[in-house]
MDAnalysis code that builds the backbone (N, CA, C; Angstrom):
import MDAnalysis as mda
import numpy as np

u = mda.Universe.empty(336, n_residues=112, atom_resindex=np.repeat(np.arange(112), 3), trajectory=True)
u.add_TopologyAttr("name", ["N", "CA", "C"] * 112)
u.add_TopologyAttr("resid", np.arange(1, 113))
u.add_TopologyAttr("resname", ["MET", "LYS", "LYS", "PRO", "ILE", "PHE", "TYR", "CYS", "LEU", "ILE", "ILE", "THR", "SER", "THR", "LEU", "THR", "VAL", "GLY", "ALA", "SER", "ALA", "TYR", "ALA", "ASP", "PRO", "ALA", "LEU", "GLU", "LEU", "ALA", "GLU", "GLN", "LYS", "GLN", "CYS", "PHE", "SER", "CYS", "HIS", "SER", "VAL", "ASP", "LYS", "GLU", "LYS", "LEU", "ALA", "PRO", "SER", "PHE", "LYS", "ALA", "ILE", "ALA", "HIS", "ARG", "TYR", "SER", "GLY", "MET", "LYS", "ASN", "VAL", "ASP", "PHE", "LYS", "LEU", "GLU", "GLN", "VAL", "VAL", "MET", "LYS", "GLY", "SER", "GLU", "SER", "THR", "ALA", "TYR", "HIS", "TRP", "GLY", "THR", "MET", "LYS", "MET", "PRO", "THR", "VAL", "GLY", "ALA", "ARG", "GLU", "PRO", "VAL", "ASN", "GLN", "GLU", "GLU", "ALA", "GLU", "GLN", "LEU", "VAL", "GLN", "TRP", "ILE", "LEU", "ASP", "GLN", "GLU"])
u.atoms.positions = np.array([
    [23.062, 4.270, -39.004],
    [22.025, 3.281, -38.753],
    [21.968, 2.894, -37.282],
    [23.111, 2.842, -36.641],
    [23.131, 2.432, -35.241],
    [22.606, 3.524, -34.320],
    [22.805, 4.794, -34.661],
    [22.381, 5.882, -33.789],
    [20.876, 5.901, -33.553],
    [20.018, 5.804, -34.579],
    [18.577, 5.834, -34.305],
    [18.124, 4.715, -33.377],
    [18.673, 3.530, -33.529],
    [18.304, 2.424, -32.653],
    [18.744, 2.725, -31.227],
    [19.952, 3.242, -31.072],
    [20.469, 3.588, -29.754],
    [19.571, 4.620, -29.068],
    [19.188, 5.661, -29.802],
    [18.324, 6.700, -29.231],
    [16.941, 6.158, -28.890],
    [16.427, 5.259, -29.697],
    [15.135, 4.630, -29.393],
    [15.221, 3.836, -28.093],
    [16.327, 3.128, -27.908],
    [16.499, 2.361, -26.678],
    [16.586, 3.272, -25.459],
    [17.273, 4.382, -25.588],
    [17.383, 5.323, -24.471],
    [16.007, 5.896, -24.136],
    [15.258, 6.313, -25.130],
    [13.933, 6.889, -24.900],
    [13.006, 5.845, -24.286],
    [13.013, 4.627, -24.793],
    [12.160, 3.557, -24.267],
    [12.512, 3.252, -22.819],
    [13.826, 3.144, -22.506],
    [14.185, 2.851, -21.125],
    [13.817, 3.993, -20.196],
    [13.947, 5.214, -20.642],
    [13.588, 6.362, -19.803],
    [12.090, 6.357, -19.532],
    [11.288, 6.090, -20.543],
    [9.836, 6.055, -20.350],
    [9.447, 4.924, -19.411],
    [10.075, 3.770, -19.529],
    [9.760, 2.635, -18.666],
    [10.130, 2.933, -17.219],
    [11.314, 3.458, -16.999],
    [11.736, 3.801, -15.652],
    [10.841, 4.890, -15.090],
    [10.529, 5.892, -15.890],
    [9.664, 6.978, -15.437],
    [8.294, 6.479, -15.054],
    [7.724, 5.572, -15.819],
    [6.387, 5.052, -15.521],
    [6.397, 4.274, -14.214],
    [7.405, 3.456, -13.990],
    [7.434, 2.680, -12.759],
    [7.714, 3.558, -11.547],
    [8.414, 4.669, -11.739],
    [8.696, 5.566, -10.626],
    [7.425, 6.231, -10.115],
    [6.418, 6.375, -10.976],
    [5.173, 7.012, -10.572],
    [4.095, 6.008, -10.178],
    [4.387, 4.739, -10.243],
    [3.399, 3.715, -9.874],
    [3.097, 3.812, -8.385],
    [1.855, 3.499, -8.026],
    [1.419, 3.555, -6.636],
    [1.843, 2.276, -5.929],
    [2.709, 2.365, -4.908],
    [3.174, 1.164, -4.213],
    [2.037, 0.381, -3.553],
    [1.016, 1.070, -3.056],
    [-0.108, 0.370, -2.428],
    [-0.911, -0.400, -3.465],
    [-1.068, 0.160, -4.645],
    [-1.758, -0.545, -5.728],
    [-0.971, -1.783, -6.122],
    [0.322, -1.639, -6.217],
    [1.176, -2.789, -6.531],
    [1.079, -3.854, -5.435],
    [1.008, -3.420, -4.178],
    [0.877, -4.352, -3.062],
    [-0.470, -5.074, -3.132],
    [-1.540, -4.348, -3.448],
    [-2.866, -4.962, -3.580],
    [-2.861, -6.011, -4.691],
    [-2.160, -5.726, -5.768],
    [-2.046, -6.707, -6.856],
    [-1.237, -7.908, -6.397],
    [-0.131, -7.664, -5.711],
    [0.738, -8.746, -5.224],
    [-0.005, -9.648, -4.242],
    [-0.810, -9.064, -3.380],
    [-1.539, -9.832, -2.370],
    [-2.850, -10.404, -2.916],
    [-3.080, -10.232, -4.191],
    [-4.228, -10.798, -4.911],
    [-5.573, -10.262, -4.416],
    [-5.582, -9.022, -3.935],
    [-6.826, -8.398, -3.472],
    [-7.840, -8.279, -4.609],
    [-7.320, -8.122, -5.835],
    [-8.204, -7.931, -6.979],
    [-8.868, -9.226, -7.447],
    [-8.564, -10.330, -6.787],
    [-9.279, -11.575, -7.081],
    [-10.747, -11.439, -6.681],
    [-11.006, -10.680, -5.623],
    [-12.379, -10.509, -5.130],
    [-12.867, -9.065, -5.223],
    [-11.950, -8.106, -5.107],
    [-12.297, -6.685, -5.088],
    [-11.894, -6.019, -6.392],
    [-12.463, -4.850, -6.640],
    [-11.961, -3.951, -7.670],
    [-11.970, -2.554, -7.063],
    [-11.425, -1.601, -7.768],
    [-11.385, -0.249, -7.231],
    [-12.780, 0.355, -7.191],
    [-13.557, 0.187, -8.271],
    [-14.827, 0.916, -8.332],
    [-16.061, 0.093, -8.701],
    [-15.927, -1.202, -8.858],
    [-17.076, -2.046, -9.202],
    [-17.154, -3.230, -8.249],
    [-18.361, -3.582, -7.866],
    [-18.535, -4.737, -6.996],
    [-18.271, -6.008, -7.794],
    [-17.517, -6.912, -7.202],
    [-17.250, -8.227, -7.790],
    [-17.762, -9.251, -6.784],
    [-16.923, -10.177, -6.378],
    [-17.288, -11.104, -5.308],
    [-17.398, -10.363, -3.979],
    [-16.636, -9.308, -3.863],
    [-16.590, -8.502, -2.638],
    [-16.834, -7.044, -3.019],
    [-17.063, -6.191, -2.045],
    [-17.325, -4.782, -2.360],
    [-16.111, -4.102, -2.987],
    [-16.377, -3.049, -3.748],
    [-15.281, -2.270, -4.334],
    [-14.564, -1.502, -3.234],
    [-13.341, -1.116, -3.512],
    [-12.594, -0.326, -2.539],
    [-13.246, 1.043, -2.336],
    [-13.848, 1.588, -3.386],
    [-14.563, 2.862, -3.243],
    [-15.752, 2.704, -2.301],
    [-16.480, 1.599, -2.398],
    [-17.623, 1.361, -1.509],
    [-17.161, 1.197, -0.063],
    [-16.047, 0.521, 0.132],
    [-15.503, 0.356, 1.477],
    [-15.105, 1.716, 2.037],
    [-14.413, 2.517, 1.233],
    [-14.001, 3.848, 1.670],
    [-15.220, 4.698, 2.016],
    [-16.263, 4.604, 1.214],
    [-17.482, 5.383, 1.457],
    [-18.152, 4.956, 2.764],
    [-18.252, 3.653, 2.980],
    [-18.906, 3.152, 4.200],
    [-18.181, 3.618, 5.459],
    [-16.863, 3.599, 5.435],
    [-16.101, 3.913, 6.637],
    [-15.620, 5.361, 6.697],
    [-16.013, 6.174, 5.730],
    [-15.605, 7.573, 5.682],
    [-16.033, 8.320, 6.946],
    [-15.103, 9.036, 7.536],
    [-15.396, 9.850, 8.704],
    [-15.445, 9.100, 10.020],
    [-15.402, 7.792, 9.991],
    [-15.414, 7.027, 11.248],
    [-14.050, 7.119, 11.911],
    [-14.078, 7.298, 13.210],
    [-12.824, 7.380, 13.966],
    [-12.335, 5.972, 14.312],
    [-11.039, 5.822, 14.314],
    [-10.385, 4.575, 14.720],
    [-10.815, 3.362, 13.903],
    [-11.247, 3.570, 12.677],
    [-11.666, 2.445, 11.845],
    [-10.451, 1.730, 11.244],
    [-9.326, 2.421, 11.190],
    [-8.118, 1.842, 10.594],
    [-7.761, 0.510, 11.232],
    [-7.728, 0.477, 12.565],
    [-7.333, -0.742, 13.278],
    [-8.273, -1.900, 12.934],
    [-9.578, -1.642, 12.936],
    [-10.555, -2.691, 12.620],
    [-10.319, -3.246, 11.217],
    [-10.152, -2.356, 10.250],
    [-9.953, -2.797, 8.872],
    [-8.606, -3.502, 8.700],
    [-7.587, -3.039, 9.392],
    [-6.282, -3.705, 9.315],
    [-6.384, -5.139, 9.819],
    [-7.149, -5.349, 10.879],
    [-7.339, -6.708, 11.411],
    [-8.041, -7.597, 10.394],
    [-9.044, -7.058, 9.713],
    [-9.756, -7.830, 8.685],
    [-8.814, -8.159, 7.533],
    [-8.006, -7.184, 7.121],
    [-7.058, -7.412, 6.023],
    [-6.038, -8.478, 6.406],
    [-5.573, -8.446, 7.658],
    [-4.555, -9.410, 8.087],
    [-5.130, -10.786, 8.384],
    [-6.282, -10.839, 9.056],
    [-6.793, -12.112, 9.580],
    [-8.008, -12.657, 8.853],
    [-8.703, -11.825, 8.081],
    [-9.944, -12.254, 7.456],
    [-11.117, -12.003, 8.388],
    [-12.289, -12.445, 7.970],
    [-13.494, -12.266, 8.789],
    [-13.468, -13.219, 9.970],
    [-14.058, -12.784, 11.058],
    [-14.212, -13.681, 12.194],
    [-15.065, -14.859, 11.734],
    [-14.875, -15.987, 12.341],
    [-15.548, -17.207, 11.875],
    [-17.069, -17.123, 11.906],
    [-17.636, -16.372, 12.828],
    [-19.094, -16.320, 12.927],
    [-19.673, -14.978, 12.509],
    [-18.826, -14.009, 12.198],
    [-19.330, -12.663, 11.909],
    [-19.124, -12.285, 10.444],
    [-20.131, -11.637, 9.899],
    [-20.019, -11.054, 8.564],
    [-19.854, -9.560, 8.759],
    [-18.887, -8.970, 8.096],
    [-18.721, -7.531, 8.242],
    [-19.247, -6.784, 7.023],
    [-19.638, -7.533, 5.992],
    [-20.163, -6.883, 4.786],
    [-21.051, -7.900, 4.067],
    [-22.339, -7.739, 4.146],
    [-23.247, -8.659, 3.469],
    [-23.046, -10.088, 3.936],
    [-23.113, -11.018, 3.003],
    [-22.953, -12.432, 3.346],
    [-21.606, -12.989, 2.900],
    [-20.739, -12.125, 2.426],
    [-19.416, -12.555, 1.970],
    [-18.411, -12.360, 3.095],
    [-17.574, -13.350, 3.327],
    [-16.534, -13.245, 4.345],
    [-15.176, -13.050, 3.673],
    [-14.347, -12.291, 4.326],
    [-12.964, -12.141, 3.878],
    [-12.245, -13.450, 4.208],
    [-11.579, -14.057, 3.229],
    [-10.893, -15.330, 3.491],
    [-9.855, -15.197, 4.602],
    [-9.686, -16.264, 5.338],
    [-8.698, -16.273, 6.414],
    [-7.298, -16.424, 5.842],
    [-6.319, -16.322, 6.701],
    [-4.917, -16.310, 6.284],
    [-4.527, -17.532, 5.453],
    [-4.938, -18.697, 5.813],
    [-4.544, -19.892, 5.071],
    [-5.140, -19.991, 3.685],
    [-6.185, -19.210, 3.427],
    [-6.886, -19.288, 2.141],
    [-6.456, -18.201, 1.164],
    [-5.495, -17.376, 1.536],
    [-5.051, -16.278, 0.670],
    [-3.638, -15.865, 1.046],
    [-3.110, -14.921, 0.316],
    [-1.769, -14.411, 0.595],
    [-1.727, -13.764, 1.978],
    [-0.742, -14.078, 2.808],
    [-0.638, -13.432, 4.117],
    [-0.268, -11.953, 3.979],
    [-0.770, -11.146, 4.912],
    [-0.508, -9.710, 4.937],
    [-0.030, -9.369, 6.346],
    [1.136, -8.731, 6.459],
    [1.634, -8.349, 7.782],
    [1.072, -6.981, 8.187],
    [1.394, -6.543, 9.408],
    [0.850, -5.290, 9.959],
    [1.185, -4.083, 9.081],
    [2.431, -3.958, 8.691],
    [2.864, -2.819, 7.871],
    [2.124, -2.800, 6.534],
    [1.984, -3.965, 5.903],
    [1.267, -4.049, 4.630],
    [-0.215, -3.721, 4.822],
    [-0.795, -4.210, 5.908],
    [-2.209, -3.937, 6.192],
    [-2.445, -2.442, 6.367],
    [-1.557, -1.777, 7.083],
    [-1.683, -0.331, 7.274],
    [-1.635, 0.393, 5.936],
    [-0.703, -0.009, 5.092],
    [-0.553, 0.615, 3.772],
    [-1.799, 0.367, 2.918],
    [-2.294, -0.857, 2.908],
    [-3.476, -1.185, 2.112],
    [-4.719, -0.455, 2.609],
    [-4.926, -0.430, 3.911],
    [-6.110, 0.229, 4.472],
    [-6.076, 1.721, 4.175],
    [-4.930, 2.352, 4.330],
    [-4.832, 3.787, 4.025],
    [-5.174, 4.029, 2.556],
    [-4.657, 3.183, 1.684],
    [-4.920, 3.315, 0.251],
    [-6.411, 3.109, -0.032],
    [-7.013, 2.104, 0.584],
    [-8.440, 1.843, 0.371],
    [-9.276, 3.026, 0.844],
    [-8.983, 3.541, 2.027],
    [-9.759, 4.661, 2.569],
    [-9.571, 5.934, 1.747],
    [-8.476, 6.041, 1.032],
    [-8.236, 7.195, 0.157],
    [-8.988, 7.099, -1.168],
    [-9.678, 5.995, -1.413],
    [-10.366, 5.782, -2.698],
    [-11.666, 6.573, -2.814],
    [-12.177, 7.085, -1.708],
    [-13.464, 7.798, -1.784],
    [-13.385, 9.076, -2.560],
])
């Protein structure tokens, strides 16, 4: 009776560990930084989808730095970079450092 339960536990733990090993760290970071409060991967919500952002900036040179600044600092106080919605500033959302911004922007641009 104890053996089947033991084997079930081993199989369950292996599947759980295996699933987390294949999880996308950038996706997890986007969830942690609450990016999905306004964005989604493929549908417009309060803000454009990540696929739409990737499509708009596809092929542009040196766009990474610009997008990283928006991810870290939010929209400039007087400028809209996408429609009439502004990216919240640092005090209004989870802070994102340079390394995290680079990871998020690369992941977003890979969504196209």
